[in-house]
N, C-alpha and C positions, 0 to 999 in steps of 0.2 A: 384477553388479558387487560385490565384497567390500567390507567396511567400509573397509579399508586403501585402496582404490582412491579411496573419496569423500575421504579425508583428504588423497590426494595429488593430487587432480584439477586443481589449478592448476599448470602446468607453467612458468608465467611468473608475474613478481610483477605483480599487478594492484593498484596503489596506490589508496587512497580519496581522492576528489577533496577539496580544500580546502572546497568548498561543503558537501559531505556531512558533513565533520568539523564545519563552524561549526553546520550546522542541527542536527546531533544534539546538539552541546555546549548549543546554546541551548535546545532542547527538554528537556533533561535538567535544565538550570537553572531552566527554568520549572516543571516538574514537581516539584522539589523545595522550591520556594518560592511558595506561593500569594500572597504580598506582591508577589514579582517578577512574577507573571501579571498582577496588578492594575495595576501601574505600566506594564507595556508596553501592556496594552490601554489603559489612559489616555492614554499617549503617541500610540498609535495613533488613537484617536478624536480626540485635540487636533489632531493633524496633519491628519486628515480635514476637521475644522472651519476650520482656517487656510487650508487649500488652497480649500476651498468659497468661504470669504469673499473671497479673493483673485480668484477667478474672477468672482464676482458683481460686485466693485468694478471689474474691467476692463471688463465689458460695460456698466455704469453709465456709466463714463468714455466709452464709445463710443456713448453714446445708445441702448442697448439695454436700458435698465433695466426696462422694463414687461414685457418678454419673458422675460427672464432671472429677474425676480421670481417670476413665474408658474411657470417651470420649476424654480426653486429651492425654492419653496413646497411643490410636489409631489414633486419628484425627490429633494431632499435626505433627506427622512425615509426614503423607500425606499432610498436608497444607503446611508444610515447603518445601517438595520436589516440590509441584505444585508452589510455590512461586518462586522457583530457577531454575526450569525445563527449562523455555525458554532459559536461558544461556547454558544449557548443551544439551538438546535435541529439542531446539525450531525449528531447520531447519529441521528435518525429520517430526514433528508434522505439520508444515506448508505446506510441499511439497508432503507428500504421499497420499493426498486425490485429487491432481490434475490429471484430465483424461489424458490419453496419446493421443497425436495428430496423427490422422490416415489420415492426407493428405486431410482433408475437404476444400471446397472452401466457401468463405462467400462473403457477400456484400461489406465489407471494412475491411482493416486492422487498428487496432486503436493502436497507440504506446504511452505509458504514459511516460512523463519526470520525472526523479528523480535525477538530478543533473549532472554536467558535467563528473563526473568520470564513470557514467554508460550509457553516450549517446552513445559511439561508439558500444558498444555490442548490444544495442536495435536498433540501426539504421541498423547494419549490418544484423541482424536476420530479421527485417522488410523488408528491401530490397531485401534479398532472396525470401521472400514470394511474393512480388509483381513481382520480376522478372521470377517467375515460374508461374505466372497468377493465384495465390490462390485468389485474389480478383481484382476487376476493380479499386479500389480508396484506398487511404491510408489517414488516419487522425491522426494528431500529437497533443498531449494534454499536457500542462504544462507551466506555467509561466516561461518565459525566456529560457525554453527548447524547446518550439516549433518551434520557426524561426531557431534555430540552427540545430535541427535534420531534418527540411525540407530542408535546405539548403545542409546537409550531404546525404540526400536521393537522391537529384537532382544530386549530383556529383557522386553518386554511379550508376547512369543510370537510375533512376525512372524518368518518365516523369513529368515535373512540373504540367501539366494539370490533373495530377491524385492526386496531394498533396494538402490536405487542413488541417485546424486545428485551434486551439485556444490557446492563450497565457494568459489566465486569471486565470487559476486554481492553487491553491497552496496545495491542499490536494486530497486525492483519491476521497473524496465525490465531490469536485468540478470538478476533472477529469470527473466523471461520468454525473454530471449535465450539464456541458457544452457541452460535447459530445452529450449527449440525446438531448439537444436544437436544435443543429444543424443538427444532422443526423436522427433522428426518424422522423421529419416532412417530410423529403425528401425520405422517404421509405427504409432508410437502417435499416434492422432488425438484420441480423446475422453479427457478426464481430469475426474477430479473433484477441484477445487482447494479446498484447505484453508487458511484464514487467519481471523484475527478479522473480526468483523462489519463494523467500520468500514474495514478495509483490503480488503475482499473485492471491492466494486465496482470500484474501480481496477484491481485485480490481474485481476478477471475480463476487463475490455475490454482490458488490455494482453495477456493470453494469447489472447484471441480474434483480436486484431489480427495475431498471429504465426501464425495458422493452426490453433489447437487448436478443437475443440469443447468447451466449458467448461461443467461441471456444478459451480456455486459451492456450498461446504458451510461454513457458519461453525462456528469453534470458539468457544466461549464465553470472554469475558474473566474471568480470575479474580476471586473475591470480594474479593481483597485490592486490585484497583484502585479507588481511590477516585473519587468523583464529578468531583473537580477533575482527576484524571489522564485520566479519560474525555472531559471537555471538551477537554482540551489534545490529546488524541488525535484527537479530531473535528475540531478546528480544523486540526490539522496534515494531516489527510487531506483536507480541504476545500481547502486551498491545493495540495496535491499534485494532487488530481483535476483543478483547472482548470488548473494549470500543464502537466500530461500533455496535456489536450485542446489547450491553444494550441500545443504541440509536434507535435500530430499523431499522438500514440502510441496512439490509438484507431482510426486508419484502418488497413485491410488492408495487410500488408506481407509479400511473399513471402519465404521463407527466405532465398533468394539476396540479399537487400538487407540482411540482418542484419550488424551490425558484427561480424566474425567474430575478436574475441580470443580466443586459445586456451583453452578450458574443459575439455578433456578430454585 
């Protein structure tokens, strides 16, 4: 697939949902303002305290005070820690379960887009894999990211004939769906999946659920990403990881069951 085909991959207008727009705008606002992050975190903890207090009061009114007091004394600190842990230890929790890459080859390298700031790291990582013959082709995925990453890969020496992709997806789920629609029917089964370490666990599980044999390969976060930004990324990924689990997006899903919005 030529680079021009990547740019024109969407034959229909796939609008971004209001929730995606809201969550992205909120994340960018929090990222740009540490004070805002502290305020939101404080409101979150305060709301948790108020809700816990109301529940405890309700049980006391129904003569269950002794039982709920014991539960509250033990359960509240644990629940509070879990509620704020993504901001403190989210990064190790998201990355410690990723397998170490041992030089395996695959049918394709798949690179996920995640905004302009992270493009160079991902492209450099993916280009290194291609130039050492870890896969015969590379697939770039992501709305607006795919054409840019394809051009960058070509400039780094990857043959244009080996580059394909889609520019329709705005979420990790859509990354997986559109990639599966294009690669699985052509016999691509094993992939080296490139994304940042915080995103890779969720992405790996999504792609595996759609039928791929996934070899995760982390691209490092740029040095310009501050600790504040990393913690927010970890918090966002922790919420996304749980939300995807609740929606069953890690369970095996045959390609015939995928929502087939046109992606090619």
